[in-house]
C-alpha positions in Angstrom: -14.2 4.0 14.4 -16.5 2.1 12.1 -18.1 5.4 10.9 -15.5 5.9 8.2 -13.0 3.5 6.5 -10.2 5.9 7.3 -10.7 5.4 11.0 -10.5 1.5 11.0 -7.0 1.5 12.5 -5.8 -1.3 14.8 -2.5 -2.8 16.1 -0.9 -5.6 14.2 1.1 -6.9 17.2 4.3 -7.4 15.2 6.4 -8.0 18.4 4.1 -10.9 19.5 4.0 -12.4 16.0 7.9 -12.3 16.0 8.1 -14.0 19.4 5.6 -16.7 18.6 7.2 -17.4 15.2 10.7 -17.6 16.8 9.3 -20.0 19.4 7.7 -22.3 16.7 10.8 -22.0 14.5 13.0 -23.2 17.3 10.7 -26.1 18.1 10.8 -27.2 14.5 14.6 -26.8 14.5 14.8 -29.2 17.5 12.5 -31.7 15.8 14.6 -31.5 12.6 17.7 -32.3 14.5 16.0 -35.2 16.3 14.9 -36.6 13.0 18.3 -36.2 11.4 20.0 -38.0 14.4 17.4 -40.8 14.1 18.2 -41.2 10.4 21.9 -41.1 11.0 21.7 -43.7 13.8 19.6 -46.1 11.7 22.0 -45.8 8.8 24.9 -46.9 11.0 23.1 -49.9 12.6 21.8 -53.2 11.2 20.4 -53.9 7.8 16.9 -54.0 9.3 17.3 -50.5 10.6 18.6 -49.3 7.2 15.5 -50.9 5.6 13.3 -48.7 7.7 14.9 -45.7 6.0 14.1 -47.1 2.6 10.5 -48.3 3.2 7.7 -46.5 4.9 5.8 -49.7 5.5 8.7 -51.3 7.4 9.3 -48.1 9.3 5.6 -48.0 10.4 6.0 -51.6 11.8 8.8 -50.6 14.1 8.1 -50.0 17.8 9.9 -47.3 19.7 11.7 -47.7 23.0 9.9 -46.5 26.1 10.1 -42.8 26.5 11.2 -42.2 22.8 9.2 -41.4 19.7 9.3 -43.5 16.6 10.1 -41.8 13.3 6.4 -41.9 12.3 5.3 -40.4 15.6 8.0 -37.7 15.2 6.8 -37.0 11.6 3.2 -36.7 12.7 4.0 -34.2 15.4 6.3 -32.3 13.0 3.5 -32.1 10.5 1.2 -30.5 13.1 3.9 -28.0 14.1 4.7 -27.2 10.4 1.0 -26.6 9.7 0.7 -24.2 12.6 4.0 -22.5 11.7 3.1 -22.1 8.0 -0.3 -20.8 8.8 1.0 -18.2 11.3 3.8 -17.3 8.8 1.4 -16.6 6.0 -0.9 -14.7 8.4 2.0 -12.5 9.6 3.0 -11.9 5.9 -0.6 -10.7 5.1 -0.6 -8.4 8.2 2.8 -6.9 7.4 1.7 -6.2 3.8 -1.4 -4.3 5.1 -1.4 -0.5 4.5 -0.1 1.8 7.2 -2.6 4.5 8.3 -2.1 8.1 7.1 -0.8 10.5 9.6 -3.9 12.6 9.3 -6.2 9.6 10.1 -4.1 8.4 13.0 -4.1 12.0 14.4 -7.9 12.1 14.1 -8.3 8.8 16.0 -5.8 10.1 18.7 -7.7 13.3 19.1 -11.0 11.4 19.3 -9.6 9.1 22.0 -8.1 12.0 24.0 -10.9 14.6 23.6 -13.9 12.3 23.2 -17.3 13.6 22.1 -19.8 15.9 23.5 -22.9 14.4 25.2 -25.4 16.2 27.4 -23.1 19.2 27.7 -19.9 17.3 28.7 -17.0 15.6 27.0 -17.1 11.8 27.1 -14.1 9.6 26.2 -15.0 6.6 24.1 -12.5 4.3 25.9 -10.6 4.3 29.2 -7.1 5.7 29.0 -5.5 2.2 29.4 -7.6 0.9 26.5 -6.9 3.8 24.2 -3.1 3.7 24.5 -2.9 1.7 21.2 -3.1 4.9 19.2 0.4 5.9 20.4 1.9 2.7 18.9 2.7 4.5 15.6 4.9 1.8 14.1 2.6 -1.0 15.0 -0.7 0.4 13.5 -2.3 -0.8 10.3 -5.5 0.2 8.5 -8.2 -2.1 7.2 -8.9 0.4 4.4 -7.9 -0.9 1.0 -5.2 1.0 -0.8 -6.3 3.4 -3.5 -4.3 4.7 -6.5 -4.7 8.3 -5.4 -4.5 8.0 -1.6 -2.3 11.1 -1.2 -4.6 13.2 -3.4 -7.6 11.9 -1.6 -6.2 12.9 1.8 -5.2 16.3 0.5 -8.7 16.9 -0.9 -10.3 15.9 2.4 -7.9 18.1 4.3 -8.9 21.0 2.0 -12.6 20.3 2.4 -12.1 20.4 6.2 -10.4 23.8 6.0 -13.1 25.2 3.8 -16.0 23.5 5.6 -19.2 25.4 5.4 -22.8 24.8 4.5 -22.1 24.7 0.8 -19.3 22.2 1.2 -21.4 20.1 3.5 -24.3 20.1 1.1 -22.2 19.1 -1.9 -19.9 16.5 -0.3 -22.1 15.1 2.4 -25.1 12.9 1.7 -28.0 12.7 4.1 -26.7 9.5 5.6 -23.3 10.9 6.1 -24.6 14.1 7.8 -26.6 11.9 10.2 -23.5 10.1 11.5 -22.6 12.9 14.0 -23.9 16.2 15.3 -20.5 17.4 16.6 -19.3 20.6 15.1 -15.6 19.6 15.2 -16.1 16.2 13.4 -16.6 16.2 9.7 -17.6 13.2 7.5 -17.6 13.3 3.7 -19.3 10.9 1.3 -16.6 8.7 -0.2 -18.2 8.6 -3.7 -18.5 12.4 -3.9 -14.9 12.9 -2.9 -13.8 10.3 -5.4 -15.6 12.2 -8.2 -13.7 15.4 -7.3 -10.4 13.5 -7.2 -11.2 11.9 -10.6 -12.0 15.4 -12.0 -8.7 16.7 -10.7 -6.7 13.9 -12.3 -8.5 14.2 -15.6 -7.9 17.9 -15.6 -4.2 17.4 -15.0 -4.0 14.8 -17.8 -5.6 17.3 -20.3 -3.3 20.1 -19.2 -0.2 17.9 -19.5 -1.2 17.1 -23.0 -2.6 20.4 -24.3 -0.1 22.9 -22.7 3.1 21.3 -23.9 1.7 20.6 -27.3 0.6 24.2 -27.7 3.9 25.6 -26.4 5.9 23.4 -28.8 3.6 24.4 -31.7 4.2 28.1 -31.0 7.9 27.6 -30.8 7.9 25.6 -34.0 6.1 28.4 -35.8 8.3 31.2 -34.5 10.1 32.6 -37.5 11.9 35.4 -35.8 13.9 33.2 -33.5 16.9 31.3 -34.9 16.8 27.6 -35.5 19.2 26.7 -32.7 17.4 28.8 -30.1 14.1 27.4 -31.2 15.4 23.8 -30.8 16.9 24.6 -27.4 13.5 26.1 -26.2 11.6 23.0 -27.5 14.0 20.6 -25.7 13.5 22.7 -22.5 9.7 22.5 -22.8 10.0 18.8 -23.4 12.1 18.2 -20.3 9.9 20.3 -18.1 6.7 18.6 -19.3 8.2 15.2 -18.8 9.4 16.1 -15.3 6.0 17.5 -14.3 4.3 14.3 -15.8 6.6 12.1 -13.6 5.8 14.1 -10.5 2.1 13.9 -11.1 2.3 10.1 -11.5 4.3 9.9 -8.3 2.0 12.0 -6.2 -1.4 11.1 -7.7 -1.0 7.4 -8.1 0.8 4.4 -6.5 2.7 3.6 -9.6 6.0 1.7 -9.1 9.3 3.1 -10.3 9.5 1.1 -13.4 5.9 2.0 -14.3 6.7 5.7 -13.8 9.8 5.3 -16.0 7.9 3.6 -18.8 4.9 6.1 -18.7 7.3 9.1 -18.7 9.2 7.6 -21.7 6.0 7.1 -23.6 4.8 10.6 -22.8 8.2 12.0 -23.9 8.0 10.0 -27.1 4.6 11.5 -28.0 6.0 15.0 -27.6 9.1 14.2 -29.7 6.9 12.7 -32.5 4.8 15.9 -32.4 7.9 18.1 -32.7 9.2 16.0 -35.6 5.9 16.2 -37.5 5.5 19.9 -37.0 9.1 20.5 -38.1 8.5 18.4 -41.3 5.4 20.3 -42.1 7.1 23.7 -41.7 10.0 22.5 -43.9 7.6 21.3 -46.6 5.8 24.7 -46.5 9.1 26.5 -46.8 10.0 24.6 -49.9 6.6 25.6 -51.4 
């Protein structure tokens, strides 16, 4: 599982975290109620008891009755419980915010656990059946792999490389160290840096196409003399809408941009095309006057 970052998939034990957090939460609730009752009791009793609420020094000098905690003892035990609860709460938050494994990676681990690997002419399972059941806890699995901006595109490229796997693909996308990880014919590893280069090339190509193709189409429409003005404007608006829609889809699929980021980038992209249409229209009008 350590042979590739995609396969570092483990359980987060969300149920156990919930149970332990609820247990500690209820313990703190009981301590909170005890402290409140102690404060209310001291506020109703003698002036000496009320002074203990107003002064930490006087409260520390008080001695509790046998079998009962003083306020300072209760606060110290509460502090320890709060520290453990807060640490566990933050830890649970970090685990919950971890990335979920891709379905393809989880399936690869599941197949590896079920089918094992070939050794001396026979299939050997890496773990016993009881120890490998964790791969079926789909909703409880997390991956240690850090999230990337183009995770969907990365997985699609790796899936395509797996379908087209041959000596040429192996030579281009597998380094010597990567090829040495396994001798199995049904297990394929690809060098992360080389896959990232291909992904970057695809993204750059899409950016160039999304800029060049709509601009060229709008330029041709603006220079069409045979078509009436209204038809030309309608066609330009249609190209503008389609290009903006494709740009938004590319952002959604190829990156992990948030909704407001996609909205802002699409608006800026649309504004660039609108400015181009306006400039081309002004130039054509100026030439018509000449």
